[in-house]
N, C-alpha and C positions, 0 to 999 in steps of 0.2 A: 504581538504575534507569536504563537507558540511554534515549536519545531515542526509540527505537522503542516501548519500553514506555510511556513517558510519552504519546506520541501515541496509542497504542491506548487507553490509559486515558482520555484526554481524548475520544476518539472515542465510547467507550462511555457516558461521562457525558453527552456531547451527545445521543446516541440517547435516553437516558432523559429528558432535558429536553424534547426535541422531541416525544416520544411521550406524555409524562406518566405513564410506566410505569416501575417498578423493574425491575431485571434479572430478578428472580424472576418478575414479571408477564409480561415479555417472553418468558422461557423457558417460562412456562405456556402461552403461545400455541402454541409449537412442541410442547410435550408433548401438548396436547389434540388436536393435529392427527394424531398418530400417525406423522408422517413421520419417516424414519430417514436418508435421503440428504441430503447437503449442499445440492445443487441445489434440491430440493423445499422444504427449510426456508428457504433464501435467497429463493425465489420467493414463498413464503407471507408472509414478513416484508415484502417489497416490496409485495405485494398487499394484505394485511391491515392493515399498520401505515403504509403510505404512505412508507416510507423509501427512499432511493436505493439503487442497486446496491452501492456500496461499503459503506455502512452495513449493509445486509442481509447481505452476504458476511461481513463481520467479526462480526456478531452470530450468524450460523449457525455459524461457526467456533468461537466461544466457547461457544455453547449445546452443540454436540457434545462439547467438552472437558468441560463441566460434568456431562454424563451419567455420565462415569467418574471425576470428581473433585469434591470439595466446592467450593462457590463460593469459599470463603476462600482456596483454593490458586490460583485462576485469575488474580487481578489481576496478579501480578508475574511468576512464574516461567514460566508457559506462553505468555505473549505472545510470547516470544522463539523458541519452537519453530519456527515457519515459517522464520525466518531461519537457525536452525541447520541445518535440512534443506537450505535453498538454498545456504548456504555451508559445505558439508561437504566432507571429503576434501581433494582438491587445490584446491578453491576456497575453503577457509577462509582462506587468506592474502589474499583479496579483501575480506573482511568490513570491515577498517578503512576502505577506500575508501567502501563503502556507508554506514557509520556517519557518516563525515565529511559525505558528501552530505546525509543526512537531518538531521544537526545544523544544517547551513547552511540547508536548505530549511524547517526548522521555524520559522526567524526571519521567513519571509515572511508567515506567517498561518496560518489554520486550513485543513486539508485532511484527506481521508480516506486511510487506508493500507489497501489491499486486497491481502494476500498471495496470490500464486498459487502454482502448483507449482514454477516455475522462476524467478520474479521477483516484483517488488512494484509494483503499480499505485498511483500517487498521483493522487487525484481532487479536484476542486472540484465544479463543476456537471458537468463532463466530465473525462476523463482528460487530465492535462497531462504526465505522465511515466511511464515504465516503466524500472525499474532492476533489473538482475540480472546474474549472472556469464555472460559470453559464453564463447567458446572461446579458447584460447591465452593464458590468464592475464590476462583483462581484464574489467572491468565494462562492460556496454553500457547506455547511457542513451538511451532513446527519448523524443523530445520532440514535442509537438503544439503548433504555433504557426503564425502566418501572417505573411507580409511580410518574411521573412528570406531573404536569398540564402545558399545553401550555400557552404561553404568546404571546404578540404581536411579540416579537423577536424570541422566540422558537415556531415555528409553527408546530402544530400536522399534521401529513400526514394521508391520508386515509389508512385503513387497507389493508394489502396485498402488499404493496410497499416495496422497498429495504431498506427504513429507516422509522422509526416511527416519527421522528422530523427533521425539517430542520431549519438552521440558515443561513442567507444571510449576507455576510461581504463585504463591499465596501471599507474599509479603514483599514490599519494595526493597528490603535489605537482601532479598535473593537475586536481585539484579547485580551480581558480583563479577569478579574477574574471571571465574571459571565459565559462567553463562556467556559473558561477553566474548571470551575466547572461542567458544563453540560457534557463536553467531558470526564472528570475524572469519572463521574458518570457512563457514558456508558462504559468506560474502565473497571471500576470494575465489572459491570454487565456482561461483556463478559468473565470474569474470567478465 
């Protein structure tokens, strides 16, 4: 099981602990609603269970997968599907950079992973990083933190965007102490 699978498994376990409900009970909430769309189910979980956006998003994703698969098959194999879609085709060669980033970030502490269509949002109380393939053979890492002066590598983004800074990584060797220091700062700020 890779680091993403482990983090998602931990996230699902934490959701069950916080809500006091098993996965079957959580899925029952969605089943009884009659909702079929991801966004409707996610919002239902946020409203009725009081979970955060990232937890509700992940739970909705796994619920929808459970509709077509037995629960016993969901824990391992399917958690990787969003990343396989994100890092497919010409972008598949970028997956080792993503995996190395998540392995390093997982050492910082607990956080939520919310796969999106083209990237992965990493959240604590709020989003601290957004990781996904960019154009021209690179992984783009968006960071949210304050009090850091931009550099040639840590590029400040215009106000009002999803992230305050971005770093473009083209080689696994660029996942270094400088980059991890910035990510740790964003992680801590998201507290």
